[in-house]
C-alpha positions in Angstrom: 0.1 -0.4 -0.2 1.4 3.2 -1.3 0.8 6.5 0.6 2.1 10.3 0.5 2.9 11.9 4.3 3.2 15.8 3.6 6.0 17.9 5.1 5.5 18.2 8.5 3.2 15.4 9.1 3.9 13.6 12.8 2.5 10.5 14.2 0.7 12.1 17.0 0.2 15.8 16.4 -1.1 15.2 12.7 -1.7 11.9 10.6 -0.9 8.5 11.5 0.4 6.4 9.6 0.8 2.5 10.2 4.7 2.1 9.9 5.1 4.0 12.9 4.5 1.2 15.1 5.3 1.0 18.7 8.2 -1.7 18.2 9.8 -0.1 15.8 10.1 3.1 17.7 11.3 1.7 20.3 14.1 -0.4 18.4 15.2 2.9 16.6 15.7 4.3 20.1 17.9 1.5 21.7 20.0 1.9 18.6 20.9 5.7 19.5 20.7 4.5 23.6 24.4 4.3 23.9 26.1 6.6 21.3 24.8 9.5 19.1 24.6 7.7 15.5 24.1 9.2 12.1 20.3 8.9 10.6 22.1 7.4 7.7 23.5 4.1 10.0 20.5 4.2 11.8 18.2 3.4 8.9 21.1 0.7 7.7 20.5 -1.0 10.8 16.8 -1.0 10.5 16.3 -1.8 7.1 19.2 -3.5 5.6 20.3 -2.6 2.0 20.6 -6.5 1.7 17.3 -6.6 2.0 15.9 -4.8 -1.0 13.4 -3.3 0.3 11.0 -1.8 -2.2 9.3 0.3 0.6 11.5 2.3 3.4 9.3 2.9 6.5 12.6 4.5 8.0 11.1 8.4 8.6 7.9 7.4 9.8 8.9 5.7 13.1 11.9 8.1 13.3 10.1 11.0 13.1 7.8 9.6 15.2 10.5 8.9 18.4 11.7 12.9 17.5 8.2 14.3 18.2 8.3 12.1 21.5 11.3 13.7 22.4 12.4 10.1 23.0 15.9 11.1 20.5 16.8 14.6 19.4 18.1 15.3 15.6 20.9 17.8 15.1 22.8 17.6 11.6 21.1 14.4 10.3 22.5 12.3 13.9 19.7 11.0 15.9 20.3 11.3 19.6 19.1 10.3 22.9 16.4 12.8 24.4 15.7 11.0 28.0 16.9 9.5 30.5 18.1 5.4 30.0 15.4 4.7 32.4 13.1 5.3 30.1 14.1 2.7 27.2 14.7 0.0 29.9 11.4 -2.0 28.3 9.0 -1.5 26.0 6.7 -1.1 29.3 8.9 1.7 30.6 8.7 3.5 26.8 4.9 3.7 27.8 4.9 4.9 31.0 7.0 8.0 29.3 4.4 8.5 26.9 1.5 8.2 28.7 2.4 11.0 30.2 2.8 13.3 27.1 -0.3 12.7 25.2 -1.6 15.9 26.6 0.6 17.8 24.5 -1.2 16.5 21.6 -4.7 17.4 22.3 -5.2 18.6 18.5 -4.0 15.4 17.1 -5.6 12.7 15.2 -4.6 9.9 18.4 -5.8 11.9 21.0 -9.2 13.5 19.3 -10.0 9.4 18.0 -9.5 8.1 21.2 -11.3 10.4 23.2 -14.1 9.8 20.5 -13.9 6.5 20.6 -14.3 6.5 24.8 -17.2 8.4 24.5 -19.0 5.8 22.4 -19.7 4.1 25.1 -20.9 0.2 25.1 -22.3 0.8 21.6 -18.7 0.3 20.1 -19.2 -3.0 20.9 -22.7 -3.6 19.1 -21.3 -1.8 15.5 -18.3 -1.9 13.2 -15.8 -4.7 14.5 -12.8 -3.7 11.8 -11.5 -0.1 13.2 -10.0 0.7 9.9 -13.9 0.9 8.9 -14.4 3.3 11.0 -12.6 6.2 9.7 -15.7 8.1 7.9 -17.2 7.4 11.6 -14.0 8.9 13.3 -14.1 11.9 10.5 -17.9 13.1 11.3 -17.2 12.9 15.4 -13.5 14.9 15.6 -14.0 17.2 13.2 -10.5 16.2 11.3 -10.2 13.9 8.1 -9.5 10.5 9.3 -8.7 7.7 6.9 -8.6 4.2 7.0 -4.7 3.8 7.6 -4.7 6.5 10.1 -7.5 4.1 12.1 -5.0 0.7 11.1 -2.0 3.1 13.0 -4.2 4.4 15.9 -5.4 0.5 16.6 -1.6 -0.4 17.4 -0.9 2.4 19.4 -4.3 2.4 21.2 -3.0 -1.0 22.5 0.2 -0.4 23.3 -0.5 2.0 25.7 -3.4 0.5 27.0 -6.7 2.2 26.1 -7.5 -1.7 25.4 -7.0 -4.8 24.2 -7.5 -6.4 21.0 -9.1 -8.8 19.4 -8.6 -9.2 15.5 -9.5 -6.2 14.1 -10.9 -4.5 16.8 -9.9 -2.8 20.4 -12.0 -3.3 23.4 -11.9 -0.4 25.4 -10.6 -1.4 28.9 -8.2 1.4 30.1 -6.9 -0.3 33.1 -2.8 -0.6 32.1 -3.0 3.6 30.7 -5.0 4.6 34.2 -2.6 2.5 35.7 0.5 4.3 34.2 -1.3 7.7 35.2 -1.8 6.8 38.7 1.8 6.0 39.4 2.7 9.3 37.7 0.6 11.0 39.7 2.6 10.0 42.9 -0.5 8.9 45.2 0.2 8.1 49.3 -0.3 4.4 49.3 -3.3 3.0 51.4 -4.6 6.3 51.3 -8.7 6.9 51.3 -8.6 9.6 48.5 -12.2 11.3 47.3 -13.3 10.7 43.6 -12.4 14.5 43.4 -9.4 14.6 45.1 -8.4 11.5 43.0 -9.9 13.2 39.3 -7.5 16.3 40.4 -4.3 14.7 40.9 -4.6 12.4 37.9 -5.8 15.7 35.0 -4.4 16.7 32.5 -2.6 13.1 32.0 -6.7 11.6 32.4 -9.0 14.4 30.0 -7.9 12.2 26.9 -10.8 9.8 28.3 -11.9 11.6 31.6 -14.3 14.5 31.2 -14.3 15.5 34.9 -16.3 18.7 33.7 -19.5 16.5 32.5 -22.6 17.1 35.0 -23.4 13.1 34.8 -20.7 12.2 36.8 -20.0 8.7 35.6 -17.1 7.0 33.9 -17.7 5.8 30.4 -17.5 2.5 29.8 -14.0 1.9 28.7 -12.6 3.4 31.8 -15.3 1.8 34.1 -13.7 -1.7 32.6 -10.0 -0.4 33.9 -11.1 0.5 37.2 -13.1 -2.7 37.9 -9.8 -4.6 36.0 -7.3 -2.7 38.4 -10.0 -3.3 41.6 -9.6 -6.9 40.6 -6.1 -7.2 40.3 -5.5 -5.1 44.0 -4.1 -2.6 42.8 -6.7 -0.5 43.9 -10.0 0.1 46.0 -13.0 1.6 45.1 -15.4 2.5 48.2 -18.8 4.0 48.4 -19.5 5.7 51.9 -22.5 7.0 52.6 -22.4 10.3 54.3 -20.2 11.5 51.1 -21.6 14.3 49.3 -19.3 13.3 46.2 -20.3 10.7 43.7 -18.9 9.2 40.3 -20.9 6.2 38.7 -19.5 3.0 37.0 -21.0 2.5 33.7 -24.0 0.0 34.1 -23.2 -3.9 33.0 -25.5 -6.2 34.6 -23.4 -8.7 35.3 -20.9 -6.4 37.0 -23.7 -4.4 39.1 -21.7 -4.2 42.5 -19.8 -1.1 43.8 -21.5 1.2 40.9 -21.6 4.3 43.0 -17.7 5.5 43.9 -17.6 8.3 46.3 -13.7 7.3 47.5 -10.7 5.3 45.6 -7.3 3.8 47.5 -4.3 2.8 46.1 -3.0 0.1 47.0 0.0 -0.7 45.1 
């Protein structure tokens, strides 16, 4: 499949493209981890010329790495732009990236993720191939989204912890993303926080999937799935204390009707 990337396009700020997958971004960063390396040398190591590849994806994942400030580029030489600890594993890189997403509020990834979560449980009863949701997302986000962008979104949404891949579909469950931003917010362990205080501490990292300004005070389907999963894993404890005035509700699922009203959350791990 051929496509044209406009000059200046970036993975998170502008058009999402499938070649810039998380694994390629991570591998590129590991190459320049120990020393600054010329762009030509990095490309050769990523896409060896002896393979005679007809298509090069190098510019796409290099641009994504630079956009996320994982690397810097000066005079066509790539250098590491973050502490070595960020690249300890794919998980630590994910933790870092999840702390950067708020910078890309006007980009496709942010807007598509927000729209996907806003669709609630209805997402399960419609199109099951995210590539075919391009026209829906164009309408919901107000930006042009094509099938390639949706396929690229699928890879990153799964990696960053917004859901679980099932064939060509992403089942909304924000447990991994929520766990990352809870850790980033530096909560005191075993301290009971009011739901309002909890939401204040995870903002603005959580704005991509939680609209705390809504009057309904109900977590959407994907966030509710994530909170329930984290509680089941013993990472958090959600409570409904009767004399507390500030309450939020979990998205109602018949099979999981218990503990739907939340007044307090305690971080256990």
